[in-house]
PLY file of the C-alpha trace (Angstrom):
ply
format ascii 1.0
element vertex 87
property float x
property float y
property float z
element edge 86
property int vertex1
property int vertex2
end_header
0.14 -0.11 0.12
1.16 3.41 -0.58
2.65 5.80 1.97
1.75 8.83 0.15
-1.80 10.68 0.85
-2.38 11.55 -2.46
-1.40 8.10 -4.09
-3.89 6.59 -1.09
-6.57 8.54 -2.48
-5.88 7.29 -6.44
-6.27 3.96 -5.25
-9.57 4.34 -3.91
-10.32 5.99 -6.92
-8.78 3.90 -9.35
-11.23 0.73 -7.47
-14.18 2.84 -7.50
-13.75 3.31 -11.58
-12.54 -0.37 -11.76
-15.94 -1.59 -10.44
-17.90 0.69 -12.80
-16.36 -0.18 -15.64
-17.07 -4.33 -14.38
-20.45 -3.23 -14.12
-20.82 -1.44 -17.00
-19.16 -4.36 -19.27
-21.46 -6.95 -17.39
-24.84 -5.02 -18.55
-23.81 -4.45 -22.23
-22.62 -8.10 -22.51
-26.38 -8.77 -20.98
-27.98 -6.62 -23.46
-25.94 -8.33 -26.46
-27.05 -11.72 -25.20
-30.80 -10.71 -24.61
-30.54 -9.86 -28.67
-28.70 -13.51 -29.52
-31.42 -15.21 -27.52
-34.21 -13.59 -28.97
-32.58 -14.34 -32.45
-32.33 -17.89 -31.77
-35.75 -18.25 -30.71
-36.71 -16.34 -33.92
-38.87 -13.45 -31.93
-38.42 -10.56 -34.56
-40.39 -8.42 -31.76
-37.92 -8.80 -28.91
-34.73 -9.07 -30.78
-35.67 -5.65 -32.17
-36.49 -4.17 -29.01
-33.67 -5.67 -27.44
-31.17 -4.49 -30.23
-32.56 -0.83 -29.58
-31.17 -1.42 -25.64
-27.92 -3.03 -26.89
-27.23 -0.10 -29.40
-27.61 2.53 -26.73
-25.31 0.80 -23.99
-22.94 -0.17 -26.70
-23.10 3.89 -27.74
-22.75 4.60 -24.14
-20.05 2.26 -23.04
-17.91 4.18 -26.37
-18.85 7.35 -25.09
-17.41 6.68 -21.11
-14.54 5.22 -23.02
-15.27 1.84 -21.81
-15.12 0.07 -25.28
-13.35 0.77 -28.50
-14.94 2.43 -31.51
-14.15 -0.67 -33.74
-15.59 -3.21 -30.85
-18.69 -0.98 -30.96
-19.23 -1.12 -34.71
-18.32 -4.40 -35.20
-20.96 -5.58 -32.32
-23.53 -3.40 -33.75
-23.31 -4.90 -37.18
-23.25 -8.61 -35.98
-26.38 -7.88 -34.06
-28.06 -5.87 -36.73
-27.15 -8.82 -39.14
-28.48 -11.16 -36.85
-31.92 -9.55 -36.43
-32.04 -8.87 -39.98
-31.62 -12.82 -40.77
-35.08 -12.88 -39.04
-38.35 -13.32 -41.35
0 1
1 2
2 3
3 4
4 5
5 6
6 7
7 8
8 9
9 10
10 11
11 12
12 13
13 14
14 15
15 16
16 17
17 18
18 19
19 20
20 21
21 22
22 23
23 24
24 25
25 26
26 27
27 28
28 29
29 30
30 31
31 32
32 33
33 34
34 35
35 36
36 37
37 38
38 39
39 40
40 41
41 42
42 43
43 44
44 45
45 46
46 47
47 48
48 49
49 50
50 51
51 52
52 53
53 54
54 55
55 56
56 57
57 58
58 59
59 60
60 61
61 62
62 63
63 64
64 65
65 66
66 67
67 68
68 69
69 70
70 71
71 72
72 73
73 74
74 75
75 76
76 77
77 78
78 79
79 80
80 81
81 82
82 83
83 84
84 85
85 86
């Protein structure tokens, strides 16, 4: 553990940020999985609504610097293709 007061504060804030980012990433993964599960069940309505939620979470993750823009673009494309493959 650090002895310097400012470094002790930084350790605390970094841990808070790490936990927040971890939680946010988990929420993004859950949203992505919801779309894929709906596609697997051939439920177009559920897949479309889940897609909107996933897009929002992915965009927010990119804006906060949690996810890279190429990752976000790739996932959005994959999800859109999956939903569009439904009849």
